[in-house]
C-alpha positions as CSV (number, residue, x, y, z in Angstrom):
1,X,19.2,130.2,64.1
2,X,19.1,131.6,60.6
3,X,19.9,134.7,58.4
4,X,17.1,136.8,59.8
5,X,14.0,137.1,62.0
6,X,11.1,139.1,60.6
7,X,10.3,140.3,64.1
8,X,13.8,141.9,64.4
9,X,13.2,143.7,61.1
10,X,9.9,145.0,62.5
11,X,11.8,146.6,65.4
12,X,14.0,148.4,63.0
13,X,11.1,149.4,60.8
14,X,8.4,149.8,63.5
15,X,6.9,152.9,62.2
16,X,5.9,151.2,58.9
17,X,5.5,147.5,59.5
18,X,4.4,147.1,63.1
19,X,1.6,149.7,62.8
20,X,0.6,148.6,59.3
21,X,1.6,151.9,57.8
22,X,1.6,151.5,54.0
23,X,3.8,154.5,53.2
24,X,6.7,153.9,50.9
25,X,5.2,150.9,49.3
26,X,6.3,150.0,45.7
27,X,4.3,148.7,42.8
28,X,3.5,145.0,43.1
29,X,1.3,144.9,40.0
30,X,-1.3,146.9,38.2
31,X,-3.2,149.0,40.8
32,X,-1.5,147.3,43.8
33,X,1.3,148.2,46.2
34,X,3.8,146.0,47.9
35,X,4.2,146.0,51.7
36,X,7.5,147.8,52.6
37,X,8.5,145.1,55.0
38,X,7.8,142.4,52.4
39,X,9.9,144.5,50.0
40,X,12.8,144.5,52.5
41,X,12.6,140.7,53.1
42,X,12.4,140.0,49.4
43,X,15.5,142.2,48.8
44,X,17.6,140.4,51.4
45,X,20.1,137.8,50.0
46,X,19.2,134.2,50.7
47,X,21.8,131.5,51.2
48,X,21.3,128.2,49.4
49,X,19.6,125.7,51.7
50,X,20.0,122.0,52.0
51,X,17.0,119.7,52.1
52,X,16.6,117.7,55.4
53,X,15.7,114.7,53.2
54,X,19.1,114.9,51.6
55,X,20.9,115.2,55.0
56,X,19.0,112.1,56.3
57,X,19.8,110.2,53.1
58,X,23.5,111.0,53.5
59,X,23.5,109.9,57.1
60,X,21.9,106.6,56.1
61,X,24.7,106.1,53.5
62,X,27.4,106.9,56.1
63,X,25.8,104.4,58.6
64,X,25.9,101.6,55.9
65,X,29.5,102.4,54.9
66,X,30.6,102.5,58.6
67,X,29.0,99.1,59.4
68,X,30.1,97.3,56.3
69,X,33.6,98.8,56.6
70,X,34.1,97.8,60.3
71,X,32.7,94.3,59.7
72,X,34.9,93.7,56.7
73,X,38.0,95.2,58.5
74,X,37.6,93.0,61.6
75,X,37.1,90.0,59.3
76,X,40.2,90.7,57.3
77,X,42.4,91.7,60.3
78,X,41.4,88.8,62.6
79,X,40.4,85.9,60.4
80,X,42.4,86.8,57.4
81,X,40.1,84.7,55.2
82,X,41.0,81.6,57.1
83,X,37.5,80.3,57.7
84,X,35.6,77.2,56.5
85,X,32.3,79.0,56.0
86,X,32.7,82.5,54.4
87,X,29.0,82.7,53.5
88,X,27.9,83.2,57.1
89,X,30.1,86.3,57.3
90,X,29.2,87.5,53.8
91,X,25.5,87.4,54.8
92,X,25.8,88.7,58.3
93,X,27.6,92.0,57.5
94,X,25.1,93.3,54.9
95,X,22.1,92.0,56.9
96,X,23.3,93.9,60.0
97,X,23.8,97.0,57.9
98,X,20.2,96.7,56.7
99,X,18.9,95.9,60.2
100,X,20.6,99.0,61.5
101,X,18.9,101.1,59.0
102,X,15.5,99.7,60.0
103,X,16.3,99.9,63.7
104,X,17.6,103.5,63.6
105,X,14.6,104.6,61.5
106,X,12.2,103.2,64.1
107,X,14.1,105.1,66.7
108,X,13.9,108.3,64.6
109,X,17.7,108.7,64.5
110,X,17.7,110.1,61.0
111,X,15.5,113.1,61.7
112,X,17.5,116.4,61.5
113,X,16.2,117.3,65.0
114,X,17.7,114.1,66.4
115,X,21.0,114.9,64.7
116,X,21.1,118.1,66.7
117,X,20.8,116.4,70.1
118,X,24.0,114.4,70.4
119,X,23.4,112.9,73.9
120,X,20.0,111.5,73.2
121,X,21.1,110.4,69.8
122,X,24.1,108.5,71.3
123,X,21.9,106.7,73.9
124,X,19.3,105.7,71.3
125,X,22.0,104.6,68.8
126,X,23.7,102.4,71.5
127,X,20.4,100.8,72.5
128,X,19.5,100.1,68.9
129,X,22.9,98.7,67.9
130,X,23.0,96.5,71.1
131,X,19.5,95.2,70.5
132,X,20.3,94.4,66.9
133,X,23.3,92.3,68.0
134,X,21.2,90.5,70.6
135,X,18.7,89.6,67.9
136,X,21.6,88.4,65.8
137,X,22.9,86.1,68.5
138,X,19.4,84.7,69.0
139,X,19.1,84.1,65.3
140,X,22.4,82.2,65.3
141,X,21.2,80.1,68.2
142,X,17.9,79.1,66.7
143,X,19.5,78.5,63.3
144,X,22.2,76.4,65.0
145,X,25.0,78.2,63.2
146,X,26.6,79.9,66.2
147,X,29.6,77.6,65.9
148,X,30.2,78.7,62.3
149,X,30.8,82.4,63.3
150,X,33.8,83.6,65.4
151,X,32.7,85.0,68.7
152,X,35.8,87.3,68.8
153,X,34.8,88.6,65.3
154,X,31.3,89.3,66.6
155,X,32.6,91.1,69.7
156,X,35.0,93.1,67.6
157,X,32.3,93.9,65.1
158,X,30.0,95.1,67.9
159,X,32.5,97.3,69.6
160,X,34.1,98.6,66.5
161,X,30.8,99.2,64.8
162,X,29.4,101.1,67.9
163,X,32.6,103.3,68.0
164,X,32.4,104.0,64.3
165,X,28.7,104.9,64.4
166,X,29.1,107.2,67.4
167,X,32.2,108.9,65.9
168,X,30.4,109.4,62.6
169,X,27.3,110.8,64.3
170,X,29.4,113.2,66.3
171,X,30.9,114.5,63.1
172,X,27.4,114.8,61.6
173,X,26.1,116.5,64.7
174,X,28.8,119.2,64.5
175,X,28.1,119.6,60.8
176,X,24.4,120.0,61.3
177,X,24.9,122.6,64.1
178,X,27.2,124.6,61.8
179,X,24.7,124.4,58.9
180,X,21.9,125.4,61.3
181,X,23.8,128.5,62.5
182,X,24.5,129.4,58.9
183,X,20.8,129.2,58.1
184,X,21.4,126.5,55.6
185,X,18.7,124.1,57.0
186,X,15.8,126.5,57.5
187,X,12.5,126.3,55.5
188,X,11.2,129.8,54.7
189,X,7.5,129.7,55.4
190,X,4.5,131.8,54.9
191,X,1.2,131.5,56.8
192,X,-2.1,132.1,55.0
193,X,-4.9,133.2,57.2
194,X,-4.7,135.4,60.3
195,X,-6.9,135.7,63.3
196,X,-7.1,133.0,66.1
197,X,-6.4,130.1,63.8
198,X,-3.3,131.7,62.4
199,X,-2.0,132.7,65.9
200,X,-2.7,129.2,67.3
201,X,-0.7,127.6,64.4
202,X,2.2,129.9,64.9
203,X,2.3,129.3,68.6
204,X,2.2,125.5,68.0
205,X,5.0,125.7,65.5
206,X,7.1,127.8,67.8
207,X,6.6,125.3,70.6
208,X,8.3,122.6,68.4
209,X,12.0,122.1,68.6
210,X,14.2,121.7,65.6
211,X,11.6,122.1,62.9
212,X,13.8,124.5,61.0
213,X,10.9,126.7,60.0
214,X,11.5,130.4,59.5
215,X,8.2,132.3,59.3
216,X,8.5,135.2,56.9
217,X,5.0,136.6,57.5
218,X,1.3,136.2,57.3
219,X,-0.9,136.7,54.2
220,X,-4.7,137.1,54.2
221,X,-7.3,138.4,51.8
222,X,-9.4,139.6,54.7
223,X,-9.1,143.2,55.8
224,X,-11.4,143.3,58.8
225,X,-11.1,142.6,62.5
226,X,-10.8,138.8,61.8
227,X,-7.4,139.5,60.3
228,X,-5.3,141.9,62.4
229,X,-2.0,143.5,61.2
230,X,0.0,141.4,63.7
231,X,-0.5,137.7,64.2
232,X,1.4,136.2,67.1
233,X,4.0,138.9,66.6
234,X,4.4,138.4,62.9
235,X,3.2,141.0,60.4
236,X,0.5,140.6,57.8
237,X,2.4,141.3,54.5
238,X,-0.6,141.4,52.1
239,X,-3.0,139.3,50.2
240,X,-2.7,136.1,48.2
241,X,-1.7,138.1,45.2
242,X,1.0,139.7,47.2
243,X,2.1,136.2,48.4
244,X,2.5,135.1,44.7
245,X,4.6,138.2,44.1
246,X,6.6,137.7,47.3
247,X,7.4,134.1,46.3
248,X,8.6,135.3,42.8
249,X,11.0,137.8,44.4
250,X,12.5,135.7,47.1
251,X,13.0,132.1,48.1
252,X,10.0,130.5,49.8
253,X,9.8,126.8,50.7
254,X,6.5,126.3,52.4
255,X,3.0,127.8,52.6
256,X,0.7,126.7,55.4
257,X,-3.0,127.4,55.2
258,X,-4.9,127.9,58.5
259,X,-8.3,128.0,56.8
260,X,-10.8,125.3,57.8
261,X,-11.7,122.7,55.2
262,X,-15.3,123.9,55.4
263,X,-14.2,127.2,53.7
264,X,-14.0,125.3,50.5
265,X,-14.7,128.1,48.0
266,X,-12.3,130.5,49.6
267,X,-9.6,127.8,49.9
268,X,-9.9,126.7,46.2
269,X,-9.8,130.3,45.0
270,X,-6.5,130.8,46.9
271,X,-5.0,127.5,45.8
272,X,-5.7,128.4,42.2
273,X,-3.4,131.3,42.5
274,X,-0.7,129.5,44.5
275,X,-0.4,126.1,42.8
276,X,1.7,127.7,40.0
277,X,4.5,128.3,42.5
278,X,7.4,125.7,43.0
279,X,6.7,125.4,46.7
280,X,5.1,122.9,49.2
281,X,1.6,123.8,50.2
282,X,0.1,122.4,53.4
283,X,-3.3,122.7,55.1
284,X,-3.1,123.0,58.9
285,X,-5.1,120.4,60.8
286,X,-4.0,121.7,64.2
287,X,-7.4,123.1,65.2
288,X,-9.6,121.2,62.8
289,X,-12.4,119.3,64.4
290,X,-12.5,116.9,61.4
291,X,-10.3,114.0,62.1
292,X,-8.7,111.7,59.6
293,X,-6.7,108.5,60.0
294,X,-3.2,109.2,61.4
295,X,-1.6,108.1,58.1
296,X,-3.5,110.9,56.3
297,X,-1.3,113.5,58.1
298,X,2.2,114.6,57.7
299,X,3.8,116.4,60.6
300,X,5.9,119.5,61.3
301,X,7.3,118.5,64.6
302,X,4.1,117.4,66.3
303,X,1.8,119.7,64.4
304,X,-0.4,117.8,61.9
305,X,-0.9,119.1,58.4
306,X,-2.5,117.8,55.2
307,X,-0.4,117.7,52.1
308,X,-2.0,119.7,49.3
309,X,0.8,120.3,46.8
310,X,4.4,119.2,46.7
311,X,7.2,120.9,44.9
312,X,8.0,118.9,41.8
313,X,11.5,117.5,41.4
314,X,12.7,118.1,44.9
315,X,15.4,116.8,47.3
316,X,17.4,114.0,45.7
317,X,15.6,114.3,42.4
318,X,17.2,117.7,42.0
319,X,20.6,116.2,42.5
320,X,19.9,113.4,40.0
321,X,18.6,115.8,37.4
322,X,21.5,118.2,37.9
323,X,24.1,115.4,37.5
324,X,22.2,114.0,34.5
325,X,22.1,117.4,32.8
326,X,25.8,118.1,33.4
327,X,27.1,114.7,32.3
328,X,24.8,114.2,29.3
329,X,25.0,117.9,28.4
330,X,28.8,117.9,28.3
331,X,28.9,114.7,26.2
332,X,26.3,116.2,23.8
333,X,28.4,119.4,23.6
334,X,31.5,117.5,22.7
335,X,29.8,115.3,20.2
336,X,27.9,118.1,18.5
337,X,30.8,120.6,18.5
338,X,31.7,119.8,14.8
339,X,28.1,120.3,13.7
340,X,27.9,123.6,15.7
341,X,31.1,124.9,14.1
342,X,29.8,124.1,10.6
343,X,26.5,125.8,11.4
344,X,28.3,128.9,12.7
345,X,30.4,129.1,9.5
346,X,27.2,128.8,7.3
347,X,25.5,131.5,9.3
348,X,28.5,133.8,8.9
349,X,28.8,133.2,5.2
350,X,25.0,133.6,4.6
351,X,24.4,137.0,6.2
352,X,26.2,139.7,8.1
353,X,25.9,139.9,11.9
354,X,26.8,137.8,14.9
355,X,26.5,134.0,14.9
356,X,24.8,133.8,18.2
357,X,21.6,135.4,19.3
358,X,20.6,136.1,22.9
359,X,17.0,136.3,24.0
360,X,15.3,137.0,27.4
361,X,12.9,134.2,28.4
362,X,11.1,133.0,31.4
363,X,12.9,130.5,33.5
364,X,12.4,128.6,36.7
365,X,9.8,130.4,39.0
366,X,9.3,133.1,36.3
367,X,12.9,134.3,36.6
368,X,14.3,136.1,33.6
369,X,17.1,134.2,31.9
370,X,19.1,134.8,28.7
371,X,19.2,131.9,26.3
372,X,21.6,131.4,23.4
373,X,20.5,130.5,19.9
374,X,22.1,130.5,16.5
375,X,20.9,133.6,14.7
376,X,18.3,132.7,12.1
377,X,17.0,136.2,11.3
378,X,18.7,139.0,9.4
379,X,20.6,141.0,11.9
380,X,18.8,144.3,11.0
381,X,15.5,142.5,11.6
382,X,16.4,140.9,14.9
383,X,13.5,140.6,17.4
384,X,15.1,140.1,20.9
385,X,11.7,140.5,22.7
386,X,9.9,138.1,20.3
387,X,7.2,140.7,19.9
388,X,6.2,139.0,16.6
389,X,6.4,135.2,16.1
390,X,8.1,133.8,13.1
391,X,5.5,132.6,10.5
392,X,5.6,130.5,7.4
393,X,7.7,132.2,4.6
394,X,8.7,135.0,7.0
395,X,10.9,137.4,5.1
396,X,13.0,138.1,8.2
397,X,14.4,134.5,8.2
398,X,17.7,133.9,6.3
399,X,18.3,131.0,4.0
400,X,20.4,129.2,6.5
401,X,18.0,130.3,9.3
402,X,15.1,128.6,7.6
403,X,17.0,125.3,7.6
404,X,18.3,125.5,11.2
405,X,14.9,126.5,12.5
406,X,13.2,123.6,10.8
407,X,15.7,121.1,12.1
408,X,16.1,122.9,15.5
409,X,19.8,123.3,15.0
410,X,19.3,126.9,16.1
411,X,18.7,125.6,19.6
412,X,22.1,123.8,20.0
413,X,23.9,126.7,21.7
414,X,21.5,126.3,24.6
415,X,23.8,123.5,25.6
416,X,26.0,126.3,27.0
417,X,23.0,127.3,29.1
418,X,22.8,123.8,30.4
419,X,26.4,123.0,31.0
420,X,27.9,126.4,31.8
421,X,25.2,128.7,33.2
422,X,22.9,126.0,34.7
423,X,19.6,128.0,34.0
424,X,18.3,125.4,31.5
425,X,17.9,121.7,31.7
426,X,18.2,119.2,28.8
427,X,14.5,118.3,29.2
428,X,11.7,120.4,30.5
429,X,9.1,122.9,29.3
430,X,10.5,125.1,26.6
431,X,11.3,128.6,27.8
432,X,8.9,131.1,26.1
433,X,10.0,134.6,25.1
434,X,8.7,137.2,27.6
435,X,6.4,138.9,25.0
436,X,5.2,135.8,23.2
437,X,1.5,135.9,22.3
438,X,-1.2,133.7,20.8
439,X,-3.7,135.7,18.7
440,X,-2.4,139.0,20.2
441,X,-3.1,137.7,23.8
442,X,-0.4,136.8,26.3
443,X,-0.1,133.1,27.0
444,X,-1.1,133.5,30.6
445,X,-4.3,135.1,29.4
446,X,-5.0,132.2,27.2
447,X,-4.3,129.3,29.5
448,X,-5.4,129.2,33.1
449,X,-2.5,128.3,35.3
450,X,0.0,128.9,32.5
451,X,2.8,129.8,34.9
452,X,2.6,126.4,36.6
453,X,5.0,125.2,33.8
454,X,7.7,127.3,35.4
455,X,7.7,125.2,38.6
456,X,10.7,123.4,37.1
457,X,13.7,124.5,35.2
458,X,12.9,124.9,31.4
459,X,14.6,122.6,28.9
460,X,16.0,122.5,25.4
461,X,13.5,119.8,24.4
462,X,10.4,118.5,26.2
463,X,7.3,116.3,26.2
464,X,5.3,118.8,24.2
465,X,8.0,119.0,21.5
466,X,8.4,115.3,20.9
467,X,4.6,115.0,20.6
468,X,4.5,117.5,17.8
469,X,3.7,120.7,19.7
470,X,6.7,122.8,18.7
471,X,7.1,125.8,16.5
472,X,4.6,128.6,16.1
473,X,1.8,128.9,18.7
474,X,-0.5,131.2,16.8
475,X,-3.8,129.8,18.2
476,X,-5.3,129.3,21.6
477,X,-5.5,125.5,21.0
478,X,-1.8,125.2,20.2
479,X,-0.6,126.9,23.4
480,X,-3.2,125.1,25.4
481,X,-2.0,121.7,24.2
482,X,1.6,122.6,24.7
483,X,1.0,123.6,28.3
484,X,-1.0,120.4,29.0
485,X,2.0,118.4,27.8
486,X,4.3,120.5,29.9
487,X,2.2,119.9,33.1
488,X,2.1,116.2,32.4
489,X,5.9,116.1,32.2
490,X,6.2,118.0,35.5
491,X,3.8,115.7,37.4
492,X,5.3,112.5,36.0
493,X,9.0,113.3,35.8
494,X,11.6,110.6,36.1
495,X,15.1,110.1,34.7
496,X,13.7,107.4,32.4
497,X,11.2,109.9,31.0
498,X,14.1,112.3,30.3
499,X,16.0,109.6,28.6
500,X,13.0,108.7,26.5
501,X,12.4,112.3,25.5
502,X,16.0,112.8,24.5
503,X,16.0,109.6,22.5
504,X,12.8,110.5,20.7
505,X,13.8,114.1,20.0
506,X,15.8,113.5,16.8
507,X,13.0,111.4,15.3
508,X,10.3,114.0,16.2
509,X,12.4,116.7,14.5
510,X,12.3,114.7,11.2
511,X,8.6,113.6,11.4
512,X,6.8,116.3,13.4
513,X,8.1,119.7,12.1
514,X,5.1,121.0,10.2
515,X,4.8,123.9,12.7
516,X,8.5,124.8,12.7
517,X,9.6,127.5,10.2
């Protein structure tokens, strides 16, 4: 099915993982050790995966193109435009395409699981397409316009459309099978909570076909008989703190809690630690005695779950933001190239040393990235780790550096990060230096949930910056307000918001720069 099965790894490493032996563990944080099997899983290369939502959207597009293409082709080939009432054809073709989308959705023909079963899919598709045409004929009869539409065109449209749809779905079926074998459609999943509830959930998930889930392991804060080292054949890899570390080290798509809703305090304590991660979090309702309305649940196969947190900017939003960044970033790089060249010359003439400055910062999901900036400090006083923030009248800042910092021209080389490296976005929370502090305290110690701002890719400019929260963050209040604005952006992202922030950025640089020096 996918790249690995954790139970196969357990057979190889039975002496350590299957028996719960903690020998050979590495540091996972101050005073903690990381499970050796979790270490091995996290170290394994992970292939990029495709979202099922994107696959389903692509199939919908192919269906519409196939139907409109066949209807238009038969019209042009047989009628050659020689009809008295073109409007009937011009309305029928798109309406049938829309009707097919609705019909196929009701028949669940867009689910990735359905795309894997070619025989059942072909039968349902044929029934749906035929039923749709029968409704169309009935509509022509009751509207008394049957004599205005060619019967041969309708027959050709029906047969050709069915053949095109079946051919398209066969190609998609082969593609989905290939992607499945490559592990490109799996969702790497962690289960929180062991014992009977955890085992029942895993058994229920394994009974489902074509969910695409790949259980990586079980995590539980309990260390007594209620939480054994093995749950339905899967190992317990550690506590919630270990899960956070695990998700930082490797790709994780989904976390499912098996805790009952009644365990409110324990559940909230765990969620407080996990909500900072860019993953989907669900609460299993499989064994819950508390029943909600059916619409309250989402489903993994037939297993009901309650949505707790969704990964921000996911599925097609990722594609839209990526394309937006590349197109607008490339245009900005071309338009601003003369200004960047002039700035580079000024820096070179003002003081010795390189024009560009590289600095390690936190990126998406706390990954370390290297961002480019124009050098604004004297070369011999450079501070790559940002151990000390630049303050007003800082003697380390050059004459040119003072100007480019105040106007944020020093940030322009980060367009290379956006366009070439792809580790920055045009708009997003600003990437903070790894040793940045407020009043000698690390930001994560000042702001509860600080790392939640890393659930999306950082940006050159952001909602906090255009609202005046840029520059030095020397107090708790400043970093608190910046993080609040970052989280607002993450929860309310849209392309229009990105456009608004980009449009407002030049004006904010001129009017809200009192903290930039």
